[in-house]
N, C-alpha and C positions, 0 to 999 in steps of 0.2 A: 914705256911711256903711256900715260893714260890718254885715251881718246877723248876729245872735248866735242860736245855738241852744243852749239849756240842755238837757243830755242826759247820758247815761252809757253806756259801752260795752256793758254787759250788757243794755241795754234794746232789745228788738226793735222796739218802737214808736218809740223815738228813732231807730233805724236807718232806718226808713221815711222820716223827714223828712230825716235827714242825707244819705242816699244820693240822694234827690231833689235836695237842694241841690247836692251835689257834681257830679252828672251834668248839672245845669242850667247850670253855668258861672257861677252867681251868686257874688259875693264874700261869704263867710261864715266864721264862726269858731265852734268848739265851746267851750261853757262847761260845765265839769264840775259835775254835781250829785252830791254825795256821798250818794247815795240810801240806801245800807246803813248809814250813820251817822245817818239821820233828817233829812237836810238838807231833803227835800221837805216835811217836816212843820213846819219852822221858821216863825215869824211872818214872817220876811223873804221866804221863798219863797212862802208863802201869799198875801202881798201881790202877788206876781208872778202866781201861779196859784192861785186859791182851791180848785181841785180837788186840789192837792198832788201833781200828777203831772208826769212828763216824757214827751215834750219840750215845751218852750215856745220859741217864736220871738219875738224882739224885733227889729223893723225900724224904726228911728227911733221915732216915737210909737206905732207899732202893736205890740200884743202879742197873740199867738195861742197857744192850746193845742189839744191833740188832733192827732195825726199826720195824720189825713185832712184836716182843715181846713188845716193847714200845707201839705200836698201841693197842695191846691186853690189856695192862695195863690201857690205857686211857679208853677203853671200860669197863673194870671192875670198874673203878672209876665213870664213868658217865652214863653208860648204852647206850652210843651212838656208832654207826658205826659197830655194831657187827651182824646186822640182827635181825629180830623180831621173828623168829621161829628157832628151832633146824636145820631144813632143810636149812634155809637161812644162819645160822651161819656156817654150813659145807661148803656151797657154797662160802661164803666169804673167808674162809680159803683156799679153793681150788684155788681161784684166787690169793690169796696172795702168796701161795707156787709157783704157776705157774710163777707169775711175778718175784719173787726172783731168780728162776732158769732159766727161758726162756727169759725174757725181760729185766729187770733192769740190770742183769749181762752183757748182750750184750750192752745195751745202755750206761752203765757207762764205760765199757772198751773202746768202740768205741769212745765215747766223749773224754775220756782221751787221747787216742792215736792220735786223730785228732787235739786236741786243747791245751793240757797241757804238753804232752811229748815234749821235745826239738825236733825241726824239723829234725835234723840230725839223730835222732833215729827212725823216723816214717817209718814203713814198709808198702808200698802200698798193698802188697799181704795180709798181716795180716789184715789190715784195711778193705779191700774188703771182706774178709772172714767173719769178724765180722758184717759188714753192711748187708751181705746176711742173716745171722742168725737173726739179729735184724728185718729186714724187713719181714721175715717169721713169727716172733712173732707178729709184728704189724698187719699183715693180719688176724691172729687169733683173736686178740683183736677187730679189725674193724668189722669182721663178727659177733662176739658175741654181739656187740652193735647195730646191725641192728634192727631198730624199738624199741629201748630201750633208756630211759634216763640215766639209771644207770646199772651197771653190775649185781647187785643183789637187788631185791625188788624195793620199790618205793622211795628210797632216797639214799643219799650218804652213803657208808659203807667203811670199811677198804679195801675192794676189789678195789674201785675207788681210794682211797688215796694211795694205794700201786702202782697201775698200772700207775698213772699219775706222779709218782715221778720225772721222767726225762723229761717229754714231754712238759713242759713249758719253758725249757731252750732255749736261742736263738742261742747257738753255733751250728755249723753244726756237725751232727753225723749220718747222714743217714735217718733222719726223716723229712719229709715235711708234714705239717698238711693237705694241700690241696689234697694230694694223698690218704688220708684216711678220707672220708667225715663223717663217723660215729664217728671216734675218734675226729675229728674236732668239731663236734656238742657237743659231750660229754665233751670235755675240756671247751667248752663255758658254759655248765651247771655248771661245777665246779667253773670256775672263776666268775660266776654270784652269787655265794653263799655269803651271808653277812659275812664279816670277811675274805674272801679269800685275799691272798696276793701272789704276785710273789715271787719265792724263793730268789731273790736278795733283795727284800724289807723285807722279813720275817726274814732272818738270816744274821749275819755279814759275810763279805767275798765276794769278787767280783773279777773277772779277771782284772778289771780296776785298782784294788789296786796294782797289781803287774806289770802293764804296764810300 
């Protein structure tokens, strides 16, 4: 049975799960969530995920939400992306928790405020505050990648898949690749992997659809 991932192209958190699925080799299909029309708040979707968020993975009788949990499940099924030792597994989880709290939360909010919120509601002071927090996190990530191809171990792990979730998007949100040479090199390593796809190519949904 084909695994389904309820997702949308603009979602960096959805991309973390979708890219893990794609690189894992599992059979999966993307199911579009019309997030910007309120689909995630509908009773039907809330029955699937009471949190009203994407992504959601459905694999037979199993339903999972939260990108990190979905990534962990993919690791359970395939043995990939989780690190090769208990020490590496803990380090992978450390970076995933850090990303969800310190980086993706800032990147997702700032990108939404700058690009998807109606312009009349955009607050320059709030945006500037969020950009500052994001750039502080980006400096931590850039320093951690000094002299390293991957965050943990000798190959891609869920640490990389989590931390890159928002960084391939073209919209402005306070991140410029050229300002972070180690991140820039690392993103190049990820995009060079066989099977890698840009989020707008991997999942349905694109800002141009609503233009």
